[in-house]
N, C-alpha and C positions, 0 to 999 in steps of 0.2 A: 523497461528496467533491465539493466545488465545485458543489453542486446549484443554489444561487441564481445563481452566475455562469454556469453552463451554460445554465440556463433563459433568462436575459437575453440571452446571446449567440445562442441559437437564434432569439430574436426579431429580433436584428440580421441574422442570416443570412436569415431570411424576407424582410426588407426588401430585401436584396440581389437577390432574385429579380425585383424590378421594375426593376432597373437595365438599361437597354438600351445606353447608351453610357458611356464613361469621361470624361464632361464634368464640370467643376467643379460645375455646377448639379445634376446627377443624383447626384453623390457626396456632396453636402453633408448631406442628411438621414440616410443610413445611417451616415456617419462621426460625425455628432453623436450619434446613438443609441449608437454604439460608445463614444464618449467618456463619455456618461452612465453606461453600463453598467459600465465599468471604474472610474469614480470611486465608484459605489455599492458596488463590490466592495472598496473600501478600497485600491485601487492608488494609489500616490503621485501627486499632481497633476502634478508636473513630468514624471514618466515617461509619464503618459497623454498629455500634450501632445506630447511628443517622438514617441511611438509613432503617434499619429493623423497627425501631420504627415509622418512618413516614409511612411505608407501613402498619403497624399494625393499626395505628390511622385512616388511610384513608379507610382501608378495613372493620374493625369491625363495624357491624351494617349498612354498606352502602346500599343504595337502588340501586339494580342492574337495568341497562337499560333492556328493553324487549329484548328477544331472545339472551341474553348474559349469558353464564354459569359462575359460580363462578371462575372456573379455568381460563377462558378467562379474566375475570375482574382482577384477581390477576396478570396474565402475563402482562396485560396492565399497572398495577401499578409498577411492577418491571421494565418494559421498561421505563416508565416515570421517575422513580427515578434514573436509571442508566444514562439516557440522561442528566438529571439535574446535576448529579455528574460530568459528563464530559464536561459540559458547554453549552448544548442546541444546539449550532450551530457553524459552522466553522468560525474562525476569520481570514480573509485574511491578507496578508502582507500590511503594510503601505507603502505609496509612498511619496516621498519628493515633496513639492510644486515646488521646483526648482531642476532639476536633477543635479547630480546623487543621487538616493536613496542609502543610506549606510546601510549595514547589517553586524553586528558583530557576528561571530560564536564563542561561548565559551563552555567550558566543560572540563572534566577530561580526562586523557590518557585512551585510549582503548574504548571510547564511540563511536568513528567513526566521529570525527569532520571534518577531512580533506576530507574524502569520502563524507560526507554529504554536505559540502560546494560545491563540484563539482556537486552532484546530484541537489542541489538547483539551481545552475547556469544553468544546463541543463533544469530543469523544467521551469525556467523563459525564457530561449531562445526559447523553444518550444511554448511559449505563446506570442511571438512577442517582448520580451524585449531584451536588448543588454548588458548582464552582463560582468563584468571584475573581475577576481579572483586575490587575492593578499594574500600571506602568511606572517603573522607577527610572526611566530614561529621561533625564532632564537636559541632555545635551543635543540630541538630534531634533531638529525642528519638526513640530507636528507629530512627534512619536506617540504622545499620549492621545492625540486626536485620532491617529490611525488605529490604535488598539480599541479605543472607545467605539469607533465606527464598526470595527470587526465584531466587537462584543454585541452591539445592537443587531448586527446581521444574523448572528447565530442564537440570539435570545438569551445571552448570559449577562448578568449585572457587571457593571464596570465601576470601580471605586476611584473617585478623584477628590482631592482635597485642595481647594484653592489657597494659594499663598504659602504652600509648604514646599520649598525647594530642596529639602534634605531627604534623600531616598530612605534613610534609616527611619526618620520620623513617619514617613509615608507608609512604610510596610507595617510599622507598629499600629498605626491608625487603621490600616486595612484589616489586620487580624482582629482588632477590637470590634470593628464593624461587622466582620464575618460572624463572630460569636453572637452579636446582638440580632443579626438578621438570619440566623440559622443556615449560614453557608458553611459547608463542611470541607471545602477546598479553597485555598487562596493560591492563585498562580501569579507570580510576580515576574514581569518582563524587565530586563535590565539594559543598561547602556552598553554599547559595543565600541570597538575600534576597528580600524582597517588592519591593524597588526597588534600582537600582544605587547603590552608595555607595563612598566611597574605601576604607573598611576591607576590603570584599569584594574590590575590585580589587587591593589590595596583597597580600592573602593569596593570591590566585590568581597574581599575578606571582611571588611567592616560590616557590609550589608548582611553577609551570612551570619556573622556573630550576633547581630540584632534579631534577624528573622528566624534563625534556628530551623532551617528547612529540613523536612524529611527527605526531600529529593533535590539534588542540584543537577540539572540536566543541561548538557552542552548540546547546542544545535550546530551540527556540522554540515558543511556543503559537500555532498558526494562527488561533485565535479572538481573538487580541489585536488584530487589524487593524493600523492604522497605528502603534499603540503598539509593535509589534515592531521597527520601524525604528530609533528612537533607542536601544533596548535593544541591538540587534545592533551598531550603530555604536559604542556605549560599550564593549562587550566587545572589539570588534575593535581599537579604538584603544589599549585598556589592555593587552591580553595577546596580541593577534594571533591571530585565528581562522584555521583552515584549512578549516572546513566548518560547515554548519548541518544540523540534523535538525529538521524540522517535525513537531510532534505535533498530535493532535486533529483531523486532517483528516476523520475519520469523523463529526465533530459538525457543527454549523450554522455552519461557517466560510465566509466570503464569498470567500476565496481571494486577497484583495489582498496579504496578507503574502507568500505564495509568489511572486506576480508581481513584488513590489517588492524583496524582500531581496537577490536575486542582483544586480540592476542597481544598487541603491543602495550596497551594501557591496563588491561585487566578490568576495565570498566564495561559493563554490558551495554549493548545497543538495545534500547527498549522500544523505540518506535522508528518508523520510516515514513517520510512524506513522499507520496506518489503522484502528486498533482496539485493544481491550484485550488481545487474545490475545498471548501471547509471540511468535507468528509474524508478528504484524501490523506488520512493518517492511519497507519496500520501497526499493530503490535509486531515486533520483530521476532518471528519464530524461525530460528536457524534452520531447522529441518525443512521447512516450507521454502525458505529462500534458496537453499541448495537445490531443492527439486526444480525450482524455476530456472536457476542457473544452468542446470544440467538438461533442461528441456523436458522435464518429466511432469510439468504442470503443478498446480497448487489448488486441488479441488477443495481442500479444507477451507481456505480463504474464500473461495467462490461461494461455498455453502454459507459461510458467515455473512457474506454480503447479501445473499438472498434473504437470510433471516433478518438482517438489519433493516432492510427496506420492506420487510413483511411481504415477500413475494409469495403470498398464499391468498387464496380466495377469501374475501371478507364475508362476514356473516350475511350481508345483504345479497351475496352472490352465490348462494348455495344451491341454486337451481341446477338441474342436470344438464341443461343446454348451455353450450358456450356461445356467447353472442359477441357483437362488436364492442359492447360495453365492457365485457370481461376482458377482451383483447386490449382495449384501451388501458385498463388498469395494469395489465401485464407490461405493456410497452412503457408506461410511465415508471413502473418499478425498475425495469431493466435500465432505463436512462438514468435513474437515480443511483444506480450502482457504479456508474462511471462510463467512460467511452467504450464503444463496442470493441475496439481493438484491445483495450486494457482488459476487458472481461475475457475475451477470447484467449489472450496470452496466458490465462490461468489454467487452460485446458491442456492435458497431456499431449505432447507432440506438436504443440502450436508453432514453434519456430520453424519446423519443416514445412508444414502444409500452408502456413501463411505466405510462403514464397510463391505458391502456385495458385492460391485462392485469393481473389480480390474482394475485400470487404468494403461495402459502401457505407461510410459513416453517416450518410444522410437518409439511409433506408428507414430507420425508425421514425425520423422526423416526418418523412413523406407519408408513412403509414398512419401516423397520428393525425396528420392534416386531412387525410382522406376520411378517417372515422369522424373527425370533428365537423366535416362538411355534410355529414348525414343528419337527417332528422332523428329525434329520439325513437320514433317508430321504426325507422330503417335500421337503427343499431340493434333494436330488440328483435326484429324480424327480418333477417337478411334475405329471405325468400321473396320479398316484395321488390327487390332491386331489379327492375326491368331495364331495358336499354336506355330509355330517356332519363331515368333516375341516375344511372351510372354516368351519363354524359354531363348531367348537372353537377354531380359530385366531383367529377374530374375538373370541370371549370372552376368550381368553388375552392378546390384544394391546390390548384396550380399544377396538377399532374395530368396524366393521360388516361384514356379509357382502359388501355391495356394494363396500366398499373392498378387501377381499381379492380379490374377483372382478376388480376393475380392475387390481390389481397382477399377478395371474396373466395377464390379457390383455396387459398391457404386456410381461411376460416373453416371452410367445409372439410378440409383435410384434418384439421384439429378436432372437429366434432366427430368425424368418423373414427379417428384413432382413439378418442376418449370413449366412444361407445364400445369399441373392440376391447379396450383395456378393462372396462367395467364388466365385460362378459368373460374376462380371464383369458382372452385370446392372444394378448401380447402385452409387454411392459410399456408403460407410458414413457416414451423417449422424448427427444428434443424436437417436438412437433413444429417448432418455429424456425427450424434450420433453413428451410427454403426462403422464408420471409427475410432473414438476416442476410442472405446472400444475393438478394435481388434488389 
């Protein structure tokens, strides 16, 4: 996410390290580099000009707090301005005073509307809500079948009414069905076009009038660059958006759309799509996103992912000893959080040390295969793993004896660290670090 923008901004930050005073002359070069970086990231020209000017006015001649270097002060100014550009804080979804809450998903073809509708339904279901999905796309072949399949995959009901070609009648029926079946959210996917046209907007206006949604969410493609701005403005003027969901941020997006949409339209970005998995939808917290962009990590989101997959020991695993069964649960929980590189990028300083540290994305898969090749007794009692057992496990898992030996050594290291931690001799750190790097 934002790899190109992050890399260029890191170069700007390195230039700040040479700043000794906050004079106009010393600030000119790093601020010009910041301007070029934002323009190349597809941030709108007028927004770049205003942002750089505000930083210049706040920085020149400013009185520095004690023990704060000029480079640190400038980094704080850049952080503040980028957070302000993105909207300062996350704006959560609105809820209806009388259920169901109605959410209308709009956007152009190819932005990922249907997939995003399903992701949003899963996001709400995981937080105790009871969503219902309905497809109002009568134009695209198999659009309803696609959403119905996604709904079945994530375990959310899908509403379909045979012989009703009118989207307005369909959403009315979906709302009635939601009330009768105790569904407290109705998410309606809509038809799209390859470009904004009058026919599409009129259809959406009529649908909105009948549906009366609490939220009208535009699904925007982060890879569209500055083309995303006129699209968002057109939708907002025609039907009145309440929020934006940016997709494809896991791709080669330069990030300009995210930095520009909020300031240009006044519509908050509420969620971002970070992958193909159904769980790959995150609330858009501006301060966290800016920390990622500046290479400062996003520990808060990492903690939320741990909590979401319940990366804690289950009641059945409360024994003092860490076994391979415990480790297997940990490995599966980590895999459920996303790809290894995606998780690591949330750590502070990741952009720098990822250039020199090679992560093996298949390390977790191999470790799981090794554990699954063990008998239940071997998982519970690692001390019985003699040489012949380790050779059998290596053959069964398609790995080598050396890899089995490393995993056994890592488990022993975890057990040793846990014992020391319980004795108050050291904090419990990332004891799986060696496992992830091998």
